[in-house]
C-alpha positions in Angstrom: 18.4 6.4 17.1 16.7 7.5 14.0 18.4 10.5 12.3 16.6 13.7 11.5 14.9 13.8 8.1 14.6 16.9 6.0 11.1 16.3 4.9 9.0 19.3 4.1 5.4 19.1 5.4 3.9 20.4 2.2 5.9 18.0 0.2 4.7 15.0 2.2 1.1 16.3 2.0 1.3 16.6 -1.8 2.9 13.1 -2.0 0.0 11.6 0.0 -2.5 13.2 -2.3 -0.5 12.0 -5.3 -0.6 8.4 -3.9 -4.4 8.7 -3.6 -4.6 9.8 -7.2 -2.4 6.8 -8.3 -4.8 4.5 -6.4 -7.8 6.0 -8.2 -6.1 5.7 -11.5 -5.2 2.1 -10.7 -8.8 1.3 -9.8 -9.8 2.8 -13.1 -7.2 0.8 -15.0 -8.3 -2.4 -13.3 -11.9 -1.7 -14.2 -10.9 -1.0 -17.8 -8.7 -4.1 -18.3 -10.9 -6.4 -16.2 -14.4 -5.1 -16.6 -17.4 -6.4 -14.6 -20.7 -8.0 -15.6 -22.2 -4.8 -17.1 -19.4 -4.1 -19.5 -21.1 -5.4 -22.7 -24.2 -3.3 -22.0 -22.3 0.0 -21.4 -19.0 -0.6 -23.3 -19.4 2.4 -25.7 -19.8 5.0 -22.9 -17.0 3.2 -20.9 -14.6 3.6 -23.8 -15.3 7.3 -23.6 -15.2 7.7 -19.8 -12.0 5.8 -19.1 -9.6 7.8 -21.3 -11.1 11.1 -20.2 -10.7 10.1 -16.5 -7.1 9.0 -17.1 -6.2 12.3 -18.8 -7.8 14.3 -15.9 -6.0 12.2 -13.3 -2.7 12.6 -15.1 -3.3 16.4 -15.3 -4.0 16.5 -11.6 -0.9 14.6 -10.8 1.2 16.8 -13.1 -0.2 19.9 -11.4 0.6 18.4 -8.0 4.2 17.9 -9.0 4.8 21.6 -9.7 6.3 24.0 -7.1 3.6 25.5 -4.9 4.3 28.9 -3.4 2.3 31.4 -1.4 1.9 33.4 -4.6 0.6 30.6 -6.8 -1.2 28.5 -4.2 -4.8 29.5 -5.1 -4.2 29.0 -8.8 -2.5 25.7 -8.3 -5.3 24.4 -6.0 -8.0 25.7 -8.4 -6.5 23.9 -11.4 -5.9 20.7 -9.4 -9.5 20.4 -8.3 -10.8 21.3 -11.7 -9.0 18.2 -12.9 -9.4 15.9 -9.9 -13.1 16.1 -9.1 -14.4 15.4 -12.6 -11.9 12.5 -12.9 -13.3 11.1 -9.6 -16.9 11.5 -10.8 -16.0 9.7 -14.1 -14.2 6.9 -12.1 -17.2 6.2 -9.9 -19.6 6.4 -12.8 -17.5 4.0 -14.8 -17.3 1.5 -12.0 -21.0 1.6 -11.5 -21.6 1.0 -15.2 -19.0 -1.8 -15.3 -20.9 -3.6 -12.6 -19.6 -6.2 -10.1 -16.2 -7.8 -10.9 -16.1 -11.3 -12.5 -14.6 -13.8 -10.2 -11.7 -14.8 -12.4 -10.8 -11.1 -12.9 -10.2 -10.4 -9.2 -6.6 -11.5 -9.2 -5.8 -9.2 -12.1 -7.6 -6.2 -10.5 -5.8 -6.8 -7.2 -2.4 -6.9 -8.9 -3.0 -3.7 -10.9 -4.3 -1.9 -7.8 -1.2 -3.1 -5.8 1.1 -2.1 -8.6 -0.3 1.4 -9.0 -0.5 2.2 -5.3 3.0 0.9 -4.3 4.5 2.1 -7.6 3.0 5.5 -7.0 4.6 5.6 -3.6 8.0 4.8 -5.1 7.8 7.1 -8.0 6.4 10.1 -6.1 8.9 9.6 -3.3 11.7 9.5 -5.9 10.3 12.8 -7.4 10.2 14.4 -3.9 13.7 13.4 -3.1 14.9 14.7 -6.5 13.3 18.0 -5.8 15.0 18.2 -2.4 18.3 17.0 -3.9 18.5 13.8 -1.9 19.4 10.3 -2.8 17.4 7.2 -1.6 20.4 5.7 0.2 21.1 9.0 2.0 17.5 9.7 2.8 16.7 6.4 4.3 20.1 5.4 5.7 20.3 2.3 3.5 24.1 2.1 3.9 24.0 2.3 7.8 25.3 -1.0 9.1 23.9 -2.8 6.1 24.4 -6.5 7.2 23.3 -5.8 10.7 20.1 -4.1 9.5 19.3 -7.1 7.3 20.1 -9.6 10.1 17.9 -7.7 12.6 15.1 -7.6 9.9 15.2 -11.4 9.5 15.3 -11.9 13.3 12.3 -9.7 13.9 10.3 -11.5 11.1 11.1 -14.9 12.6 10.0 -13.7 16.1 6.8 -12.2 14.7 5.9 -15.2 12.6 5.4 -17.1 15.9 4.0 -14.2 17.9 1.7 -13.0 15.1 0.3 -16.5 14.6 -0.6 -16.7 18.3 -2.2 -13.3 18.3 -4.3 -14.0 15.2 -5.4 -17.3 16.6 -6.6 -15.5 19.8 -8.4 -12.9 17.6 -10.0 -15.6 15.5 -11.3 -17.5 18.6 -12.6 -14.2 20.1 -14.5 -13.3 17.0 -15.8 -16.8 16.6 -17.4 -16.7 20.1 -21.2 -16.7 20.3 -21.4 -13.2 21.7 -19.1 -11.5 19.1 -20.9 -9.0 16.8 -18.3 -9.5 14.1 -17.4 -12.8 12.5 -13.9 -13.7 11.4 -13.3 -13.5 7.6 -10.3 -14.0 5.5 -8.4 -11.0 4.2 -9.7 -10.0 0.8 -6.2 -10.0 -0.6 -5.5 -13.5 0.7 -8.9 -14.7 -0.7 -8.1 -13.2 -4.1 -4.6 -14.7 -4.1 -6.2 -18.2 -3.7 -7.8 -17.7 -7.2 -4.3 -17.5 -8.8 -4.1 -20.8 -10.7 -1.5 -20.2 -13.4 2.2 -20.1 -12.6 2.4 -16.7 -14.3 -0.2 -15.3 -12.0 1.5 -16.8 -9.0 5.0 -15.5 -9.9 3.7 -12.0 -10.5 1.7 -12.1 -7.3 4.8 -13.3 -5.5 6.9 -10.5 -6.9 4.4 -7.9 -5.9 3.7 -9.4 -2.4 7.3 -10.1 -1.4 9.1 -7.4 -3.4 7.0 -4.4 -4.2 4.5 -4.2 -1.3 7.1 -4.2 1.6 9.2 -1.5 -0.1 6.3 0.7 -0.9 4.5 0.4 2.5 7.7 0.7 4.5 8.8 3.8 2.6 5.4 5.4 3.1 4.6 4.5 6.7 8.0 4.2 8.4 10.2 6.1 6.0 8.1 9.2 5.4 5.1 9.5 7.7 6.6 8.4 11.0 9.6 10.8 10.9 7.4 13.7 9.7 5.0 13.4 12.6 7.7 12.6 15.1 9.8 15.7 14.1 6.7 17.9 14.3 6.9 17.2 18.1 4.6 14.2 18.5 6.7 11.1 18.8 4.0 9.0 20.5 1.4 10.0 18.0 3.8 9.2 15.2 4.3 5.7 16.6 0.6 4.9 17.2 -1.0 6.8 14.3 1.3 5.2 11.6 1.0 1.8 13.1 -2.8 1.9 13.4 -3.1 3.3 9.9 -0.9 0.4 8.6 -3.2 -2.1 10.3 -6.4 -0.4 9.1 -5.5 -0.3 5.4 -5.5 -4.1 5.3 -9.3 -3.9 6.0 -9.6 -7.0 8.2 -10.8 -7.2 11.8 -9.1 -10.5 12.5 -5.7 -9.4 11.4 -5.9 -5.8 12.8 -4.2 -6.6 16.2 -1.4 -8.8 14.8 -0.7 -6.2 12.1 -0.7 -3.4 14.7 1.9 -5.3 16.7 4.0 -5.9 13.5 3.8 -2.2 12.7 5.0 -1.2 16.2 7.9 -3.7 15.9 8.9 -2.3 12.5 9.0 1.3 13.8 11.2 0.2 16.7 13.4 -1.7 14.3 13.8 1.4 12.2 14.6 3.5 15.3 17.2 0.9 16.4 19.0 0.5 13.1 18.4 3.9 11.5 18.2 2.0 8.2 14.9 1.5 6.4 16.2 -1.7 4.9 15.7 -3.4 8.3 11.9 -3.0 8.4 11.7 -3.7 4.6 13.6 -7.0 5.2 11.4 -8.0 8.1 8.2 -7.1 6.1 9.4 -8.9 3.0 10.4 -12.0 5.0 7.1 -12.2 6.7 5.2 -11.8 3.4 7.4 -14.4 1.8 6.7 -17.0 4.4 2.9 -16.2 4.4 2.8 -16.3 0.6 4.7 -19.6 0.3 2.5 -21.2 2.9 -0.6 -20.1 1.1 0.6 -21.5 -2.2 1.5 -24.8 -0.6 -2.0 -25.0 0.9 -3.6 -24.4 -2.5 -1.4 -27.0 -4.2 -2.4 -29.6 -1.5 -6.0 -28.8 -2.2 -5.6 -29.4 -5.9 -3.7 -32.7 -5.2 -6.5 -33.9 -3.0 
C-alpha cells in the first residue's frame, strides 16, 4: 500500500507551473540553437528576442520559487505574470519569425525539449523537497524492498511488451479500417529519432529516452500527481486522470490506449511496492527495448 505523502497542494501547483515554464524555455532554446528556415531573414530581431525572453522566463521561475503566503500572494502573482506573459509573447513571436524547423534540426530540438522538460521536473522536485526538508529516498520510498521493486518493475515491463504490442496492433488495424476518421501515424518522437544518424546523436538520445524520461515522467505522474489527488479524497480520479494525462502527452492516437494501459499498470505497481523505483524500472526497461528495436530497424535499412 502506498504510504501517505506530505505534499502541499500549493507546492505541487507551483511545481507544475514551473515545469511549464521550463518547457517554454526549452522550446525557446531549441529554436535559438536549431533555427528554422526564416532565421537568416530575421536573425537580428531574433538575437534580441531570445535573450529577453530567457531573462523573463528565469525571473518568473525565480519568483515562483519564493515562499507564497496569504499576505504576499497578490504581489507575487502580479510580478510573476508581469514576467511570464511578455516572455510567452516573445517566445511565440520568435518561433513564428524563425519559421518551420529544418529536417536535420528536429533531433536536436527534440533532445533539448526533452532535457528541459524532464530536467525541470527533477530540479523543481528537488527544490520542493528541500523546502519541505525531505530527501528523495524518503519521499519516494526508494529504499523500500529495493531488489523486489526492481524485479517487479522488470516483470511488469516484460508482460507489457507483449500486451502493449497486441493492443497497439489492434489500434493500428482499427484506425486503418475504411470507416475510420483518423489514420494511424507514427509518434512524432519516434519519427524524429529515426533521423538520428550519428553515434553521438544515438547515444544522447538513448540516455534521454532510457534514463532521463522515465525518471522525470514517473516522478511527475506517479510520484507527485497521483498521491496528491488520491490524498485529496479522489483515489479513482487520481488513477484515471494521471493515467489519461500520461497517455495524452505523447500526442498519438494509435498509442493512446496501450500507453493508458501502461500508465494504469505503473500506478498499481507503485501502490504494490510503495517504491517509485519500481515504475521507473518498468518504464526504463520498456523504453530501452523499444529504443534498441528502433535502432536495429534503422541499421537494417541502411545495410539494405
